[in-house]
PDB file of N, CA, C and O in Angstrom:
ATOM      1  N   UNK A   1      63.119 168.816 141.892  1.00  0.00           N
ATOM      2  CA  UNK A   1      61.899 168.048 142.070  1.00  0.00           C
ATOM      3  C   UNK A   1      61.735 167.162 142.875  1.00  0.00           C
ATOM      4  O   UNK A   1      62.908 166.803 142.986  1.00  0.00           O
ATOM      5  N   UNK A   2      61.106 166.437 143.620  1.00  0.00           N
ATOM      6  CA  UNK A   2      60.947 165.280 144.634  1.00  0.00           C
ATOM      7  C   UNK A   2      61.700 163.930 144.218  1.00  0.00           C
ATOM      8  O   UNK A   2      61.641 163.744 143.002  1.00  0.00           O
ATOM      9  N   UNK A   3      62.255 163.139 144.784  1.00  0.00           N
ATOM     10  CA  UNK A   3      62.448 161.985 144.529  1.00  0.00           C
ATOM     11  C   UNK A   3      61.574 161.357 144.865  1.00  0.00           C
ATOM     12  O   UNK A   3      60.786 161.575 145.785  1.00  0.00           O
ATOM     13  N   UNK A   4      61.648 160.068 143.783  1.00  0.00           N
ATOM     14  CA  UNK A   4      60.491 158.941 143.847  1.00  0.00           C
ATOM     15  C   UNK A   4      58.659 159.649 144.185  1.00  0.00           C
ATOM     16  O   UNK A   4      58.493 160.865 144.286  1.00  0.00           O
ATOM     17  N   UNK A   5      57.476 158.650 144.314  1.00  0.00           N
ATOM     18  CA  UNK A   5      56.327 159.141 144.415  1.00  0.00           C
ATOM     19  C   UNK A   5      55.833 159.347 145.997  1.00  0.00           C
ATOM     20  O   UNK A   5      54.615 159.311 146.172  1.00  0.00           O
ATOM     21  N   UNK A   6      56.367 159.481 146.727  1.00  0.00           N
ATOM     22  CA  UNK A   6      56.177 159.687 147.999  1.00  0.00           C
ATOM     23  C   UNK A   6      56.290 160.690 148.707  1.00  0.00           C
ATOM     24  O   UNK A   6      55.941 160.754 149.886  1.00  0.00           O
ATOM     25  N   UNK A   7      56.819 161.626 148.021  1.00  0.00           N
ATOM     26  CA  UNK A   7      57.087 163.462 148.603  1.00  0.00           C
ATOM     27  C   UNK A   7      56.787 164.290 147.797  1.00  0.00           C
ATOM     28  O   UNK A   7      57.623 165.193 147.770  1.00  0.00           O
ATOM     29  N   UNK A   8      55.549 164.490 146.749  1.00  0.00           N
ATOM     30  CA  UNK A   8      55.364 165.322 145.884  1.00  0.00           C
ATOM     31  C   UNK A   8      54.167 166.356 147.342  1.00  0.00           C
ATOM     32  O   UNK A   8      53.326 165.887 148.109  1.00  0.00           O
ATOM     33  N   UNK A   9      54.629 167.774 147.168  1.00  0.00           N
ATOM     34  CA  UNK A   9      53.411 168.565 147.627  1.00  0.00           C
ATOM     35  C   UNK A   9      52.604 169.284 146.479  1.00  0.00           C
ATOM     36  O   UNK A   9      52.740 168.926 145.309  1.00  0.00           O
ATOM     37  N   UNK A  10      51.594 170.512 146.922  1.00  0.00           N
ATOM     38  CA  UNK A  10      50.897 170.949 146.353  1.00  0.00           C
ATOM     39  C   UNK A  10      52.060 172.050 145.186  1.00  0.00           C
ATOM     40  O   UNK A  10      51.886 172.269 143.987  1.00  0.00           O
ATOM     41  N   UNK A  11      52.871 172.412 145.828  1.00  0.00           N
ATOM     42  CA  UNK A  11      54.007 173.122 145.051  1.00  0.00           C
ATOM     43  C   UNK A  11      54.474 172.462 144.109  1.00  0.00           C
ATOM     44  O   UNK A  11      54.243 172.630 142.911  1.00  0.00           O
ATOM     45  N   UNK A  12      55.127 171.708 144.582  1.00  0.00           N
ATOM     46  CA  UNK A  12      55.669 170.739 143.576  1.00  0.00           C
ATOM     47  C   UNK A  12      55.007 170.152 142.149  1.00  0.00           C
ATOM     48  O   UNK A  12      55.567 169.912 141.079  1.00  0.00           O
ATOM     49  N   UNK A  13      53.806 170.032 142.483  1.00  0.00           N
ATOM     50  CA  UNK A  13      53.295 169.521 140.942  1.00  0.00           C
ATOM     51  C   UNK A  13      52.773 170.833 140.335  1.00  0.00           C
ATOM     52  O   UNK A  13      52.733 170.916 139.107  1.00  0.00           O
ATOM     53  N   UNK A  14      52.381 171.835 141.073  1.00  0.00           N
ATOM     54  CA  UNK A  14      51.831 172.893 140.206  1.00  0.00           C
ATOM     55  C   UNK A  14      53.231 173.482 139.719  1.00  0.00           C
ATOM     56  O   UNK A  14      53.140 174.345 138.846  1.00  0.00           O
ATOM     57  N   UNK A  15      54.412 173.171 140.117  1.00  0.00           N
ATOM     58  CA  UNK A  15      55.541 173.663 139.569  1.00  0.00           C
ATOM     59  C   UNK A  15      56.007 172.994 138.502  1.00  0.00           C
ATOM     60  O   UNK A  15      56.669 173.541 137.620  1.00  0.00           O
ATOM     61  N   UNK A  16      55.701 171.796 138.508  1.00  0.00           N
ATOM     62  CA  UNK A  16      56.267 170.830 137.391  1.00  0.00           C
ATOM     63  C   UNK A  16      54.486 171.471 136.285  1.00  0.00           C
ATOM     64  O   UNK A  16      54.558 171.909 135.137  1.00  0.00           O
ATOM     65  N   UNK A  17      53.623 171.373 136.800  1.00  0.00           N
ATOM     66  CA  UNK A  17      52.822 171.870 135.592  1.00  0.00           C
ATOM     67  C   UNK A  17      52.750 172.775 134.750  1.00  0.00           C
ATOM     68  O   UNK A  17      52.677 172.706 133.523  1.00  0.00           O
ATOM     69  N   UNK A  18      52.777 173.825 135.579  1.00  0.00           N
ATOM     70  CA  UNK A  18      53.658 175.243 134.974  1.00  0.00           C
ATOM     71  C   UNK A  18      54.467 175.226 133.856  1.00  0.00           C
ATOM     72  O   UNK A  18      54.296 175.784 132.772  1.00  0.00           O
ATOM     73  N   UNK A  19      55.543 174.382 134.317  1.00  0.00           N
ATOM     74  CA  UNK A  19      57.246 174.439 133.316  1.00  0.00           C
ATOM     75  C   UNK A  19      56.441 173.595 132.494  1.00  0.00           C
ATOM     76  O   UNK A  19      56.981 173.722 131.396  1.00  0.00           O
ATOM     77  N   UNK A  20      55.526 172.848 132.355  1.00  0.00           N
ATOM     78  CA  UNK A  20      55.051 172.108 131.084  1.00  0.00           C
ATOM     79  C   UNK A  20      53.810 172.651 130.202  1.00  0.00           C
ATOM     80  O   UNK A  20      53.201 171.983 129.366  1.00  0.00           O
ATOM     81  N   UNK A  21      53.554 174.018 130.559  1.00  0.00           N
ATOM     82  CA  UNK A  21      52.444 174.931 129.317  1.00  0.00           C
ATOM     83  C   UNK A  21      51.003 174.720 130.209  1.00  0.00           C
ATOM     84  O   UNK A  21      49.919 175.121 129.785  1.00  0.00           O
ATOM     85  N   UNK A  22      51.157 174.086 131.396  1.00  0.00           N
ATOM     86  CA  UNK A  22      49.934 174.047 132.053  1.00  0.00           C
ATOM     87  C   UNK A  22      49.424 175.500 132.587  1.00  0.00           C
ATOM     88  O   UNK A  22      50.413 176.120 132.979  1.00  0.00           O
ATOM     89  N   UNK A  23      48.338 176.193 132.728  1.00  0.00           N
ATOM     90  CA  UNK A  23      47.711 177.632 133.549  1.00  0.00           C
ATOM     91  C   UNK A  23      46.574 176.962 134.242  1.00  0.00           C
ATOM     92  O   UNK A  23      45.848 175.997 134.005  1.00  0.00           O
ATOM     93  N   UNK A  24      46.716 177.952 135.304  1.00  0.00           N
ATOM     94  CA  UNK A  24      45.418 178.055 136.168  1.00  0.00           C
ATOM     95  C   UNK A  24      43.996 178.183 135.727  1.00  0.00           C
ATOM     96  O   UNK A  24      43.409 179.264 135.665  1.00  0.00           O
ATOM     97  N   UNK A  25      43.543 177.183 135.464  1.00  0.00           N
ATOM     98  CA  UNK A  25      42.109 177.695 134.792  1.00  0.00           C
ATOM     99  C   UNK A  25      40.695 178.409 135.866  1.00  0.00           C
ATOM    100  O   UNK A  25      40.009 179.427 135.769  1.00  0.00           O
ATOM    101  N   UNK A  26      40.753 177.101 136.998  1.00  0.00           N
ATOM    102  CA  UNK A  26      39.556 178.001 137.998  1.00  0.00           C
ATOM    103  C   UNK A  26      39.851 177.064 139.189  1.00  0.00           C
ATOM    104  O   UNK A  26      40.311 175.927 139.302  1.00  0.00           O
ATOM    105  N   UNK A  27      39.340 178.127 140.130  1.00  0.00           N
ATOM    106  CA  UNK A  27      39.220 177.021 141.815  1.00  0.00           C
ATOM    107  C   UNK A  27      38.212 176.906 141.893  1.00  0.00           C
ATOM    108  O   UNK A  27      37.293 177.477 141.305  1.00  0.00           O
ATOM    109  N   UNK A  28      38.225 175.772 142.997  1.00  0.00           N
ATOM    110  CA  UNK A  28      36.501 175.328 143.370  1.00  0.00           C
ATOM    111  C   UNK A  28      37.049 174.746 144.812  1.00  0.00           C
ATOM    112  O   UNK A  28      37.671 173.700 145.000  1.00  0.00           O
ATOM    113  N   UNK A  29      36.591 175.834 145.868  1.00  0.00           N
ATOM    114  CA  UNK A  29      36.684 175.373 146.742  1.00  0.00           C
ATOM    115  C   UNK A  29      38.363 175.200 147.105  1.00  0.00           C
ATOM    116  O   UNK A  29      39.064 176.169 146.813  1.00  0.00           O
ATOM    117  N   UNK A  30      39.114 173.861 147.806  1.00  0.00           N
ATOM    118  CA  UNK A  30      40.576 173.867 147.847  1.00  0.00           C
ATOM    119  C   UNK A  30      40.878 172.892 146.949  1.00  0.00           C
ATOM    120  O   UNK A  30      41.522 171.881 147.232  1.00  0.00           O
ATOM    121  N   UNK A  31      40.330 173.221 145.615  1.00  0.00           N
ATOM    122  CA  UNK A  31      40.892 172.475 144.362  1.00  0.00           C
ATOM    123  C   UNK A  31      41.226 173.104 143.082  1.00  0.00           C
ATOM    124  O   UNK A  31      40.333 173.742 142.526  1.00  0.00           O
ATOM    125  N   UNK A  32      42.422 173.017 142.510  1.00  0.00           N
ATOM    126  CA  UNK A  32      42.988 173.923 141.681  1.00  0.00           C
ATOM    127  C   UNK A  32      42.736 173.278 140.071  1.00  0.00           C
ATOM    128  O   UNK A  32      43.452 172.330 139.749  1.00  0.00           O
ATOM    129  N   UNK A  33      41.945 173.684 139.298  1.00  0.00           N
ATOM    130  CA  UNK A  33      42.357 172.982 137.813  1.00  0.00           C
ATOM    131  C   UNK A  33      43.393 173.644 136.949  1.00  0.00           C
ATOM    132  O   UNK A  33      43.646 174.839 136.800  1.00  0.00           O
ATOM    133  N   UNK A  34      43.811 172.808 136.536  1.00  0.00           N
ATOM    134  CA  UNK A  34      45.019 173.420 135.472  1.00  0.00           C
ATOM    135  C   UNK A  34      44.617 172.891 134.336  1.00  0.00           C
ATOM    136  O   UNK A  34      44.019 171.831 134.152  1.00  0.00           O
ATOM    137  N   UNK A  35      45.088 173.937 133.343  1.00  0.00           N
ATOM    138  CA  UNK A  35      44.726 172.921 131.954  1.00  0.00           C
ATOM    139  C   UNK A  35      46.022 173.353 130.811  1.00  0.00           C
ATOM    140  O   UNK A  35      46.549 174.442 130.585  1.00  0.00           O
ATOM    141  N   UNK A  36      46.120 172.778 130.565  1.00  0.00           N
ATOM    142  CA  UNK A  36      47.098 172.609 129.034  1.00  0.00           C
ATOM    143  C   UNK A  36      46.935 171.390 127.684  1.00  0.00           C
ATOM    144  O   UNK A  36      45.980 170.635 127.498  1.00  0.00           O
ATOM    145  N   UNK A  37      48.068 171.499 126.951  1.00  0.00           N
ATOM    146  CA  UNK A  37      47.686 170.541 125.639  1.00  0.00           C
ATOM    147  C   UNK A  37      49.094 169.990 125.610  1.00  0.00           C
ATOM    148  O   UNK A  37      50.188 170.513 125.397  1.00  0.00           O
ATOM    149  N   UNK A  38      48.688 168.715 125.903  1.00  0.00           N
ATOM    150  CA  UNK A  38      50.054 167.676 125.280  1.00  0.00           C
ATOM    151  C   UNK A  38      49.660 166.998 124.034  1.00  0.00           C
ATOM    152  O   UNK A  38      48.597 166.434 123.774  1.00  0.00           O
ATOM    153  N   UNK A  39      50.641 167.144 123.361  1.00  0.00           N
ATOM    154  CA  UNK A  39      50.332 166.506 122.299  1.00  0.00           C
ATOM    155  C   UNK A  39      49.403 167.762 120.889  1.00  0.00           C
ATOM    156  O   UNK A  39      49.881 168.771 120.372  1.00  0.00           O
ATOM    157  N   UNK A  40      48.031 167.135 120.670  1.00  0.00           N
ATOM    158  CA  UNK A  40      47.137 167.765 120.325  1.00  0.00           C
ATOM    159  C   UNK A  40      46.004 167.564 121.237  1.00  0.00           C
ATOM    160  O   UNK A  40      44.838 167.505 120.844  1.00  0.00           O
ATOM    161  N   UNK A  41      46.306 167.478 122.251  1.00  0.00           N
ATOM    162  CA  UNK A  41      45.089 166.902 123.116  1.00  0.00           C
ATOM    163  C   UNK A  41      44.747 167.970 124.296  1.00  0.00           C
ATOM    164  O   UNK A  41      45.752 168.425 124.841  1.00  0.00           O
ATOM    165  N   UNK A  42      43.587 168.413 124.748  1.00  0.00           N
ATOM    166  CA  UNK A  42      43.477 169.493 125.888  1.00  0.00           C
ATOM    167  C   UNK A  42      43.464 168.490 127.232  1.00  0.00           C
ATOM    168  O   UNK A  42      42.851 167.424 127.283  1.00  0.00           O
ATOM    169  N   UNK A  43      44.032 168.892 127.986  1.00  0.00           N
ATOM    170  CA  UNK A  43      44.074 168.208 129.080  1.00  0.00           C
ATOM    171  C   UNK A  43      43.573 169.102 130.314  1.00  0.00           C
ATOM    172  O   UNK A  43      43.778 170.315 130.260  1.00  0.00           O
ATOM    173  N   UNK A  44      42.923 168.544 131.425  1.00  0.00           N
ATOM    174  CA  UNK A  44      42.703 169.072 132.690  1.00  0.00           C
ATOM    175  C   UNK A  44      43.179 168.444 133.948  1.00  0.00           C
ATOM    176  O   UNK A  44      42.856 167.278 134.176  1.00  0.00           O
ATOM    177  N   UNK A  45      43.711 168.921 134.552  1.00  0.00           N
ATOM    178  CA  UNK A  45      44.681 168.394 135.688  1.00  0.00           C
ATOM    179  C   UNK A  45      43.836 169.159 137.423  1.00  0.00           C
ATOM    180  O   UNK A  45      43.890 170.326 137.810  1.00  0.00           O
ATOM    181  N   UNK A  46      43.211 168.079 138.029  1.00  0.00           N
ATOM    182  CA  UNK A  46      42.761 168.513 139.375  1.00  0.00           C
ATOM    183  C   UNK A  46      43.672 168.631 140.324  1.00  0.00           C
ATOM    184  O   UNK A  46      44.422 167.657 140.395  1.00  0.00           O
ATOM    185  N   UNK A  47      43.902 169.621 141.201  1.00  0.00           N
ATOM    186  CA  UNK A  47      45.120 169.334 142.197  1.00  0.00           C
ATOM    187  C   UNK A  47      44.735 170.077 143.562  1.00  0.00           C
ATOM    188  O   UNK A  47      44.680 171.274 143.844  1.00  0.00           O
ATOM    189  N   UNK A  48      44.512 169.021 144.234  1.00  0.00           N
ATOM    190  CA  UNK A  48      43.640 169.449 145.429  1.00  0.00           C
ATOM    191  C   UNK A  48      44.957 170.120 146.413  1.00  0.00           C
ATOM    192  O   UNK A  48      46.124 169.729 146.372  1.00  0.00           O
ATOM    193  N   UNK A  49      44.393 171.262 147.319  1.00  0.00           N
ATOM    194  CA  UNK A  49      45.543 172.022 148.239  1.00  0.00           C
ATOM    195  C   UNK A  49      44.868 171.411 149.550  1.00  0.00           C
ATOM    196  O   UNK A  49      43.656 171.597 149.656  1.00  0.00           O
ATOM    197  N   UNK A  50      45.434 170.796 150.426  1.00  0.00           N
ATOM    198  CA  UNK A  50      44.646 170.557 151.823  1.00  0.00           C
ATOM    199  C   UNK A  50      46.222 170.404 152.414  1.00  0.00           C
ATOM    200  O   UNK A  50      46.885 169.380 152.576  1.00  0.00           O
ATOM    201  N   UNK A  51      46.633 172.081 152.722  1.00  0.00           N
ATOM    202  CA  UNK A  51      47.560 172.229 153.590  1.00  0.00           C
ATOM    203  C   UNK A  51      49.112 171.613 152.753  1.00  0.00           C
ATOM    204  O   UNK A  51      49.163 171.216 151.589  1.00  0.00           O
ATOM    205  N   UNK A  52      50.048 171.672 153.547  1.00  0.00           N
ATOM    206  CA  UNK A  52      51.545 171.657 152.748  1.00  0.00           C
ATOM    207  C   UNK A  52      52.088 170.027 153.249  1.00  0.00           C
ATOM    208  O   UNK A  52      53.233 169.702 153.561  1.00  0.00           O
ATOM    209  N   UNK A  53      50.900 169.201 153.204  1.00  0.00           N
ATOM    210  CA  UNK A  53      51.357 167.612 153.279  1.00  0.00           C
ATOM    211  C   UNK A  53      51.786 166.965 151.531  1.00  0.00           C
ATOM    212  O   UNK A  53      51.798 167.413 150.384  1.00  0.00           O
ATOM    213  N   UNK A  54      52.027 165.955 152.077  1.00  0.00           N
ATOM    214  CA  UNK A  54      52.455 165.085 150.877  1.00  0.00           C
ATOM    215  C   UNK A  54      51.337 164.433 150.070  1.00  0.00           C
ATOM    216  O   UNK A  54      50.389 164.009 150.731  1.00  0.00           O
ATOM    217  N   UNK A  55      51.298 164.285 148.727  1.00  0.00           N
ATOM    218  CA  UNK A  55      50.211 163.748 148.311  1.00  0.00           C
ATOM    219  C   UNK A  55      50.191 162.085 148.807  1.00  0.00           C
ATOM    220  O   UNK A  55      51.298 161.773 149.246  1.00  0.00           O
ATOM    221  N   UNK A  56      49.272 161.036 148.836  1.00  0.00           N
ATOM    222  CA  UNK A  56      49.335 159.759 148.717  1.00  0.00           C
ATOM    223  C   UNK A  56      49.476 159.616 147.352  1.00  0.00           C
ATOM    224  O   UNK A  56      49.071 160.330 146.435  1.00  0.00           O
ATOM    225  N   UNK A  57      50.375 158.159 147.349  1.00  0.00           N
ATOM    226  CA  UNK A  57      50.906 158.141 145.895  1.00  0.00           C
ATOM    227  C   UNK A  57      49.555 157.587 144.851  1.00  0.00           C
ATOM    228  O   UNK A  57      49.566 157.665 143.623  1.00  0.00           O
ATOM    229  N   UNK A  58      48.721 157.169 145.474  1.00  0.00           N
ATOM    230  CA  UNK A  58      47.388 156.741 144.566  1.00  0.00           C
ATOM    231  C   UNK A  58      46.679 158.085 144.057  1.00  0.00           C
ATOM    232  O   UNK A  58      46.020 158.034 143.019  1.00  0.00           O
ATOM    233  N   UNK A  59      46.800 159.277 144.759  1.00  0.00           N
ATOM    234  CA  UNK A  59      46.427 160.657 144.381  1.00  0.00           C
ATOM    235  C   UNK A  59      47.721 161.471 143.418  1.00  0.00           C
ATOM    236  O   UNK A  59      47.468 162.377 142.624  1.00  0.00           O
ATOM    237  N   UNK A  60      48.478 161.180 143.562  1.00  0.00           N
ATOM    238  CA  UNK A  60      49.589 161.566 142.496  1.00  0.00           C
ATOM    239  C   UNK A  60      49.651 160.948 141.243  1.00  0.00           C
ATOM    240  O   UNK A  60      50.053 161.624 140.296  1.00  0.00           O
ATOM    241  N   UNK A  61      49.311 159.737 141.063  1.00  0.00           N
ATOM    242  CA  UNK A  61      49.046 158.800 139.895  1.00  0.00           C
ATOM    243  C   UNK A  61      48.095 159.326 139.126  1.00  0.00           C
ATOM    244  O   UNK A  61      48.135 159.473 137.905  1.00  0.00           O
ATOM    245  N   UNK A  62      46.635 159.807 140.384  1.00  0.00           N
ATOM    246  CA  UNK A  62      45.650 159.956 139.183  1.00  0.00           C
ATOM    247  C   UNK A  62      45.778 161.413 138.598  1.00  0.00           C
ATOM    248  O   UNK A  62      45.137 161.666 137.578  1.00  0.00           O
ATOM    249  N   UNK A  63      46.769 162.649 139.326  1.00  0.00           N
ATOM    250  CA  UNK A  63      47.148 163.745 138.736  1.00  0.00           C
ATOM    251  C   UNK A  63      48.063 163.080 137.780  1.00  0.00           C
ATOM    252  O   UNK A  63      47.204 163.202 136.907  1.00  0.00           O
ATOM    253  N   UNK A  64      49.186 162.389 137.053  1.00  0.00           N
ATOM    254  CA  UNK A  64      49.946 161.852 136.324  1.00  0.00           C
ATOM    255  C   UNK A  64      49.238 161.698 135.108  1.00  0.00           C
ATOM    256  O   UNK A  64      49.524 162.222 134.031  1.00  0.00           O
ATOM    257  N   UNK A  65      48.090 160.781 135.412  1.00  0.00           N
ATOM    258  CA  UNK A  65      46.910 160.283 134.190  1.00  0.00           C
ATOM    259  C   UNK A  65      46.196 161.602 133.822  1.00  0.00           C
ATOM    260  O   UNK A  65      46.105 161.948 132.645  1.00  0.00           O
ATOM    261  N   UNK A  66      45.823 162.144 134.571  1.00  0.00           N
ATOM    262  CA  UNK A  66      45.130 163.372 133.919  1.00  0.00           C
ATOM    263  C   UNK A  66      45.986 164.508 133.156  1.00  0.00           C
ATOM    264  O   UNK A  66      45.528 165.257 132.293  1.00  0.00           O
ATOM    265  N   UNK A  67      46.946 164.501 133.500  1.00  0.00           N
ATOM    266  CA  UNK A  67      48.105 165.283 132.785  1.00  0.00           C
ATOM    267  C   UNK A  67      48.019 164.860 131.406  1.00  0.00           C
ATOM    268  O   UNK A  67      47.358 165.533 130.615  1.00  0.00           O
ATOM    269  N   UNK A  68      48.632 163.792 131.030  1.00  0.00           N
ATOM    270  CA  UNK A  68      49.074 163.042 129.821  1.00  0.00           C
ATOM    271  C   UNK A  68      50.624 163.316 130.063  1.00  0.00           C
ATOM    272  O   UNK A  68      51.153 163.001 128.997  1.00  0.00           O
ATOM    273  N   UNK A  69      51.224 163.579 130.600  1.00  0.00           N
ATOM    274  CA  UNK A  69      52.839 163.693 130.729  1.00  0.00           C
ATOM    275  C   UNK A  69      53.294 162.508 131.003  1.00  0.00           C
ATOM    276  O   UNK A  69      52.653 161.745 131.726  1.00  0.00           O
ATOM    277  N   UNK A  70      54.593 162.141 130.409  1.00  0.00           N
ATOM    278  CA  UNK A  70      55.112 160.824 130.537  1.00  0.00           C
ATOM    279  C   UNK A  70      55.178 160.811 132.147  1.00  0.00           C
ATOM    280  O   UNK A  70      54.594 161.783 132.626  1.00  0.00           O
ATOM    281  N   UNK A  71      55.766 159.916 133.122  1.00  0.00           N
ATOM    282  CA  UNK A  71      56.267 159.565 134.119  1.00  0.00           C
ATOM    283  C   UNK A  71      57.633 159.874 133.829  1.00  0.00           C
ATOM    284  O   UNK A  71      58.233 159.980 134.898  1.00  0.00           O
ATOM    285  N   UNK A  72      58.260 160.033 133.014  1.00  0.00           N
ATOM    286  CA  UNK A  72      59.860 160.488 132.914  1.00  0.00           C
ATOM    287  C   UNK A  72      60.039 161.855 133.323  1.00  0.00           C
ATOM    288  O   UNK A  72      60.986 162.305 133.968  1.00  0.00           O
ATOM    289  N   UNK A  73      58.889 162.560 132.820  1.00  0.00           N
ATOM    290  CA  UNK A  73      58.850 164.040 133.179  1.00  0.00           C
ATOM    291  C   UNK A  73      58.275 164.417 134.742  1.00  0.00           C
ATOM    292  O   UNK A  73      58.418 165.549 135.205  1.00  0.00           O
ATOM    293  N   UNK A  74      57.744 163.543 135.336  1.00  0.00           N
ATOM    294  CA  UNK A  74      57.550 163.530 136.389  1.00  0.00           C
ATOM    295  C   UNK A  74      58.553 162.976 137.550  1.00  0.00           C
ATOM    296  O   UNK A  74      58.380 162.811 138.757  1.00  0.00           O
ATOM    297  N   UNK A  75      59.863 162.720 136.548  1.00  0.00           N
ATOM    298  CA  UNK A  75      60.726 161.910 137.441  1.00  0.00           C
ATOM    299  C   UNK A  75      60.815 160.377 137.968  1.00  0.00           C
ATOM    300  O   UNK A  75      61.728 159.836 138.592  1.00  0.00           O
ATOM    301  N   UNK A  76      59.555 159.839 137.508  1.00  0.00           N
ATOM    302  CA  UNK A  76      58.993 158.543 137.815  1.00  0.00           C
ATOM    303  C   UNK A  76      59.369 157.274 137.066  1.00  0.00           C
ATOM    304  O   UNK A  76      59.265 156.122 137.487  1.00  0.00           O
ATOM    305  N   UNK A  77      59.760 157.621 136.049  1.00  0.00           N
ATOM    306  CA  UNK A  77      60.041 156.399 135.095  1.00  0.00           C
ATOM    307  C   UNK A  77      61.228 155.331 135.763  1.00  0.00           C
ATOM    308  O   UNK A  77      61.828 155.392 136.836  1.00  0.00           O
ATOM    309  N   UNK A  78      61.273 154.600 134.946  1.00  0.00           N
ATOM    310  CA  UNK A  78      62.056 153.209 134.969  1.00  0.00           C
ATOM    311  C   UNK A  78      63.493 153.398 135.415  1.00  0.00           C
ATOM    312  O   UNK A  78      64.045 154.050 134.530  1.00  0.00           O
ATOM    313  N   UNK A  79      64.397 153.102 136.450  1.00  0.00           N
ATOM    314  CA  UNK A  79      65.534 153.656 136.323  1.00  0.00           C
ATOM    315  C   UNK A  79      66.460 151.968 136.212  1.00  0.00           C
ATOM    316  O   UNK A  79      67.683 151.942 136.074  1.00  0.00           O
TER     317      UNK A  79
END
């Protein structure tokens, strides 16, 4: 798992989502949509695939909010 918020790429995010029960729903262009249940609520996360570059922190924060998973699961909790 990447360290901090500044070095997550597409493969890292997809791996974490799959480990937490998310599955690929559909692909539209270069955006992959994963769905899963957090608690009793259905969630959809849009993960853009634009080469192997790392995500900007704001983009990653958006995916964290969409997923509904705790920042601790993402390894971003307070230390």
